C-alpha positions as CSV (number, residue, x, y, z in Angstrom):
1,M,-18.1,26.1,24.0
2,K,-15.2,24.2,25.4
3,R,-17.6,21.6,26.8
4,A,-19.6,21.2,23.4
5,L,-16.2,20.7,21.6
6,A,-14.8,18.4,24.0
7,L,-18.2,16.4,23.6
8,L,-17.7,16.3,19.8
9,L,-14.1,15.3,20.1
10,C,-15.0,12.3,22.5
11,L,-18.0,11.1,20.5
12,G,-15.5,11.4,17.3
13,L,-12.8,9.4,19.0
14,A,-14.9,7.0,20.7
15,R,-15.6,5.6,17.2
16,T,-12.4,6.1,15.8
17,F,-10.4,4.4,18.7
18,S,-12.8,1.6,19.6
19,G,-11.3,-1.8,19.4
20,R,-7.8,-3.2,19.8
21,P,-5.4,-0.7,18.2
22,L,-2.5,-1.4,16.0
23,C,-2.8,-5.4,15.8
24,P,-2.7,-5.8,12.1
25,R,-3.9,-9.4,12.1
26,T,-6.3,-9.1,14.9
27,H,-7.9,-5.6,14.1
28,F,-10.5,-7.0,12.1
29,A,-11.6,-9.9,14.2
30,G,-14.6,-8.0,15.3
31,L,-15.6,-7.2,11.7
32,R,-15.0,-11.1,10.8
33,K,-17.2,-12.4,13.6
34,L,-20.1,-10.2,12.1
35,K,-21.0,-13.1,9.6
36,V,-23.9,-12.5,7.2
37,R,-27.3,-14.2,8.0
38,A,-27.6,-16.9,5.4
39,Q,-29.8,-15.8,2.9
40,P,-30.9,-18.6,-0.1
41,G,-29.6,-18.1,-3.5
42,A,-27.4,-15.0,-4.9
43,D,-28.4,-12.4,-2.1
44,A,-26.4,-14.0,0.7
45,S,-23.4,-14.2,-1.7
46,A,-23.7,-10.7,-2.8
47,E,-24.0,-9.4,1.0
48,S,-21.1,-11.6,2.0
49,E,-19.0,-10.0,-1.4
50,K,-20.0,-6.3,-0.1
51,A,-19.0,-7.2,3.4
52,N,-15.6,-8.4,2.5
53,V,-14.9,-5.4,0.0
54,V,-15.8,-2.8,2.7
55,E,-13.1,-4.8,5.2
56,A,-10.4,-4.6,2.5
57,F,-10.8,-1.1,1.8
58,W,-10.8,-0.4,5.5
59,K,-7.7,-2.3,5.8
60,F,-6.4,-0.6,2.8
61,L,-6.7,3.0,4.6
62,R,-4.3,1.6,7.2
63,P,-6.5,2.3,10.2
64,H,-3.6,3.2,12.7
65,T,-2.8,5.8,10.6
66,I,-6.0,7.4,10.1
67,R,-6.6,7.6,14.2
68,G,-3.2,9.8,14.2
69,T,-4.8,12.0,11.6
70,I,-8.2,12.3,13.1
71,L,-6.8,12.6,16.4
72,G,-4.1,15.3,15.6
73,S,-6.7,17.5,13.9
74,S,-9.1,17.3,16.3
75,A,-6.8,18.3,19.2
76,M,-5.6,21.3,17.2
77,V,-9.0,22.6,16.2
78,T,-10.0,22.2,20.0
79,R,-6.9,24.2,21.1
80,V,-7.6,27.0,18.7
81,V,-10.9,27.1,19.9
82,I,-10.1,27.3,23.7
83,E,-7.4,29.7,23.0
84,N,-9.6,32.3,21.4
85,G,-13.0,31.8,23.5
86,Q,-15.4,32.3,20.9
87,A,-19.0,31.2,21.2
88,P,-20.1,28.3,19.0
89,D,-21.1,28.6,15.5
90,W,-22.4,25.5,14.5
91,S,-22.8,26.3,10.8
92,L,-19.3,25.7,10.6
93,L,-19.6,22.1,11.4
94,P,-20.2,20.8,8.0
95,K,-16.9,22.8,6.6
96,A,-15.1,21.1,9.5
97,A,-16.4,17.9,8.4
98,L,-15.5,18.1,5.0
99,G,-11.9,19.3,6.1
100,V,-11.4,16.1,8.1
101,L,-12.9,14.1,4.8
102,A,-10.3,16.0,3.0
103,L,-7.5,15.0,5.7
104,L,-8.5,11.2,5.4
105,C,-8.4,11.1,1.7
106,G,-4.8,12.5,1.7
107,N,-4.0,10.0,4.5
108,G,-5.6,7.3,2.1
109,Y,-4.1,8.3,-0.8
110,I,-0.4,8.2,0.4
111,V,-0.8,5.0,2.2
112,G,-2.5,3.5,-0.7
113,I,0.1,4.3,-3.3
114,N,2.6,3.1,-1.1
115,Q,0.8,-0.4,-1.0
116,I,0.6,-0.6,-4.7
117,Y,4.5,-0.2,-5.2
118,D,5.4,-2.1,-1.9
119,V,3.4,-5.1,-2.9
120,S,6.5,-7.3,-3.4
121,I,7.6,-6.4,0.0
122,D,4.4,-6.5,1.6
123,V,4.1,-10.0,0.5
124,I,6.8,-11.0,2.9
125,N,6.5,-8.2,5.6
126,K,2.7,-7.1,5.9
127,P,0.9,-10.2,3.8
128,F,-2.3,-9.0,5.6
129,L,-2.5,-5.7,3.5
130,P,-5.5,-6.3,1.1
131,V,-3.3,-5.6,-2.2
132,A,-0.6,-8.1,-1.0
133,A,-3.2,-10.5,0.2
134,K,-5.1,-10.2,-3.4
135,E,-8.3,-8.9,-1.5
136,L,-8.1,-5.8,-3.8
137,S,-6.7,-5.9,-7.2
138,V,-4.0,-3.3,-8.2
139,T,-6.6,-1.6,-10.6
140,Q,-9.2,-1.3,-7.9
141,A,-6.4,0.2,-5.5
142,W,-5.3,2.6,-8.3
143,V,-9.1,3.8,-8.6
144,L,-9.4,4.0,-4.9
145,I,-6.5,6.4,-4.7
146,S,-7.3,8.5,-7.6
147,V,-10.8,9.2,-6.4
148,M,-9.3,10.3,-3.1
149,A,-6.6,12.7,-4.5
150,V,-9.0,14.3,-6.8
151,L,-11.3,14.7,-3.9
152,G,-8.8,15.7,-1.3
153,V,-7.5,18.2,-3.5
154,G,-10.6,19.7,-4.5
155,L,-12.0,19.8,-1.1
156,S,-9.0,21.7,0.3
157,Y,-8.8,24.2,-2.2
158,S,-12.5,24.9,-2.3
159,L,-13.0,25.0,1.5
160,F,-9.7,26.7,2.7
161,G,-8.3,28.5,-0.1
162,P,-4.8,28.4,-2.5
163,L,-2.5,28.2,0.3
164,I,-3.8,25.1,2.0
165,G,-4.7,23.8,-1.1
166,S,-1.2,24.3,-2.1
167,L,0.1,22.8,1.1
168,Y,-2.3,19.8,0.6
169,A,-1.1,19.3,-3.0
170,F,2.6,19.2,-1.7
171,G,2.0,16.8,0.8
172,L,0.4,14.1,-1.7
173,F,3.6,15.0,-3.8
174,L,5.7,14.2,-1.0
175,G,3.8,11.0,-0.8
176,T,4.0,10.1,-4.2
177,I,7.9,10.4,-4.6
178,Y,8.3,8.6,-1.4
179,S,6.8,5.3,-3.0
180,V,7.0,5.6,-7.0
181,P,10.0,5.3,-9.0
182,P,12.3,6.5,-10.4
183,L,12.9,8.5,-7.3
184,R,11.1,6.2,-4.5
185,L,12.6,8.1,-2.0
186,K,11.8,5.3,0.7
187,K,14.8,3.7,-0.6
188,S,16.8,6.4,1.2
189,A,16.5,6.0,5.3
190,I,17.2,9.8,5.6
191,A,15.0,10.8,2.8
192,A,12.2,8.8,4.1
193,A,12.3,9.8,7.5
194,L,12.5,13.7,6.5
195,I,9.3,13.2,4.5
196,I,7.4,11.5,7.0
197,A,8.6,14.1,9.5
198,T,7.4,16.9,7.1
199,V,3.9,15.5,6.3
200,R,2.9,14.3,9.7
201,G,4.9,16.7,11.9
202,F,4.6,19.9,10.2
203,L,2.1,20.0,7.2
204,L,-0.6,18.4,9.4
205,N,-0.4,20.5,12.4
206,F,0.2,24.1,10.3
207,G,-2.2,23.3,7.8
208,V,-5.2,22.5,10.4
209,Y,-4.2,25.2,12.7
210,Y,-4.2,28.0,10.0
211,A,-7.4,26.6,8.4
212,T,-9.3,26.6,11.6
213,R,-8.1,30.1,12.5
214,A,-9.0,31.2,9.0
215,M,-12.6,29.4,9.5
216,L,-13.2,31.2,12.9
217,G,-12.3,34.5,11.1
218,V,-9.1,35.0,13.5
219,P,-5.8,36.5,12.0
220,F,-3.0,33.8,11.9
221,G,-0.5,34.0,14.7
222,W,1.2,31.1,16.3
223,S,1.2,30.5,20.3
224,F,3.6,28.7,22.2
225,P,1.7,25.5,22.5
226,T,1.1,25.0,18.9
227,I,4.6,25.6,18.2
228,F,5.4,23.1,20.9
229,I,3.0,20.4,19.6
230,T,4.4,21.0,15.9
231,C,8.3,20.8,17.1
232,F,7.2,17.8,19.5
233,C,5.3,15.9,16.8
234,S,7.9,16.5,14.1
235,V,10.4,14.8,15.9
236,Y,8.1,12.0,17.1
237,A,7.0,11.8,13.3
238,L,11.0,11.1,12.7
239,V,11.0,8.4,15.1
240,I,7.7,6.7,13.8
241,A,9.6,7.0,10.3
242,V,12.6,5.0,11.5
243,T,10.7,2.6,13.7
244,K,8.3,1.5,11.0
245,D,10.8,-0.4,9.5
246,L,11.7,-2.3,12.4
247,P,9.6,-5.2,11.6
248,D,10.5,-5.3,8.2
249,V,13.9,-6.1,8.0
250,Q,13.7,-9.4,6.1
251,G,11.6,-7.9,3.3
252,D,13.7,-4.9,3.1
253,L,16.6,-6.9,2.7
254,E,15.5,-9.0,0.0
255,N,14.1,-6.0,-1.9
256,K,17.3,-3.8,-1.5
257,I,15.4,-1.0,0.4
258,D,17.8,0.9,2.5
259,T,16.8,1.4,6.2
260,F,18.3,2.4,9.6
261,A,17.0,-1.0,10.6
262,T,18.9,-2.9,7.8
263,R,22.0,-0.7,8.1
264,F,22.4,-0.8,12.0
265,G,19.9,-3.5,13.3
266,V,17.0,-3.7,15.1
267,G,18.4,-3.6,18.5
268,T,20.7,0.0,17.8
269,V,17.8,1.4,16.3
270,A,15.2,0.8,18.9
271,T,17.3,1.9,21.3
272,A,18.5,5.1,19.6
273,A,14.9,5.9,18.7
274,S,13.9,5.4,22.4
275,M,16.8,7.8,23.6
276,V,15.5,10.7,21.0
277,L,11.9,10.2,22.4
278,L,13.2,10.5,26.0
279,A,15.1,13.7,25.1
280,N,11.9,15.0,23.2
281,Y,9.8,14.4,26.7
282,G,12.6,16.0,28.4
283,A,12.4,19.1,26.2
284,A,8.7,19.6,27.7
285,L,10.4,20.6,30.9
286,A,12.6,23.4,28.9
287,W,9.4,24.6,27.0
288,T,7.7,25.1,30.3
289,R,10.3,26.8,32.3
290,S,10.8,29.2,29.3
291,V,7.4,30.3,28.7
292,P,5.8,29.2,32.0
293,A,2.6,31.3,31.4
294,A,1.8,29.8,28.1
295,F,1.4,26.0,29.6
296,R,0.1,24.2,32.4
297,P,3.2,22.7,34.3
298,Q,0.7,20.5,36.7
299,V,-0.5,18.7,33.5
300,L,2.5,18.9,31.1
301,L,5.0,17.4,33.4
302,P,3.4,15.1,35.2
303,A,2.1,13.4,32.0
304,H,5.1,13.5,30.1
305,G,7.0,11.8,33.1
306,I,4.3,9.0,32.6
307,L,4.8,8.6,29.2
308,A,8.5,8.6,29.2
309,A,8.4,5.7,31.8
310,M,6.0,3.6,29.3
311,L,8.6,4.0,26.7
312,A,11.5,3.2,28.9
313,R,9.4,-0.2,30.1
314,G,8.6,-1.0,26.6
315,L,12.3,-0.7,25.6
316,L,13.2,-3.1,28.6
317,R,10.4,-5.4,27.5
318,L,11.9,-5.6,23.8
319,R,15.2,-6.2,25.2
320,R,13.9,-9.0,27.5
321,T,12.5,-10.8,24.3
322,K,15.8,-10.4,22.5
323,F,14.3,-8.2,19.9
324,S,12.1,-11.1,18.7
325,Q,9.3,-10.4,15.8
326,E,6.4,-10.1,18.3
327,G,8.5,-8.0,20.7
328,V,9.2,-5.6,17.8
329,K,5.7,-5.5,16.9
330,A,4.6,-4.6,20.5
331,F,7.5,-1.9,20.9
332,Y,5.9,-0.2,17.4
333,R,2.5,-0.4,18.5
334,L,3.6,1.3,21.9
335,I,5.4,4.0,19.9
336,W,2.0,4.8,18.2
337,L,0.1,4.7,21.5
338,L,2.5,7.2,23.0
339,F,2.2,9.3,19.7
340,Y,-1.7,9.3,20.4
341,S,-1.4,10.1,23.7
342,E,0.5,13.3,23.2
343,Y,-2.3,14.6,20.9
344,F,-5.1,13.6,23.7
345,L,-3.1,15.8,26.2
346,F,-2.5,18.8,24.0
347,P,-5.8,20.6,24.6
348,F,-4.9,20.6,28.3
349,V,-1.6,21.5,28.5
C-alpha cells in the first residue's frame, strides 16, 4: 500500500512540479514555445486562439498556489494511509480525485476573485496576470470563478458531508471578504495574514485529514505528526501572507493598501519573517523531544537543519542585493520552495 501511494504521489507531483517554479514572467515560456503549426484559413487562427485562452486560464489559477494545494493534500492523504496501514481500496480513487478537484476549484475561486478586484493594483505590480494584461475579460473571470465555486461546494458537500462542505464554504467566504468591498480585509495587514493562515494552514490540513479518515472508515483522531504539520504550516502561511507583499510595495502604496511591507519596509519585514521561520524550524526539535516515539528524528532534524540553512543563505543573498526587486522576488520564490519541501518531508517524519 505504501509503495502504491508513493508511486501515485510521485506521478501526480511530477506533472504538477515540472518546469521552472514561481517565476511569473517565465513560467509559461515552455507553453509559448509550443507554436501552433501553420494551417491555411481560419483553422490555424482558431487553434492559436484556443491555446492562448488555455494559457490565460492556467495563469489565472496562479500555478504556484496550485502546487501548494496539491502537495499539501497529497502529503496528508499519504500520511493518513501510512498511519492506518490499510490495504489499498482502488475503488476510492475516483472519489479522491474529485476531492482534489474540489480543492483546486476553491483555490481557483480565491485567487481569481482577488485578481478581479485587484486589477488596478496588478497593472502595476503583476502586469503578467491575465485580467490585468487583458488576456481575460472581467466577465470571463467572473464566469470562471462562479463555475469553480458552484462545482467546488457541490463536490465537497456531496462527497464528504456537511462538516467538510461547511468548512469548504467557510474557506470561500474568507477568500471573498479578503478581496471584495466593503470589507476587503486585505487592506488590513493583520486581518489578511490571519485569513491566509486560517485557509492554507488550518482548513486545508484539517479538512483533508478529516475527509481522508472518513473515506477510509477510520474514526477521527489527531496524531502528533498531523498536529505538528498543522501548527507548522499555519505559522508558515502567516509568513507567506506577509512576504507576498514584498514585491508589491509600489502598487500597494499607490492604492493605499496597508501591508507590513509598506508600513515597516522591505528589509525589516524580510528579516523578521526569516526569524519567525527559523524559530519554526527550531520548534521541530521541541516536537521531537516532547514526543520522540511519534517522529523519526533521524529524518526530521537534519532535514529541517538543511531547510533553515537555505533560508538563512537566501536572506543573506537578499541583503547583498540591497533588497532590489529581483532579489525580493527570488527570496519570495525561496519561501514557497521551502513550504513545498515541508510537505515533501511530511510522510517520512
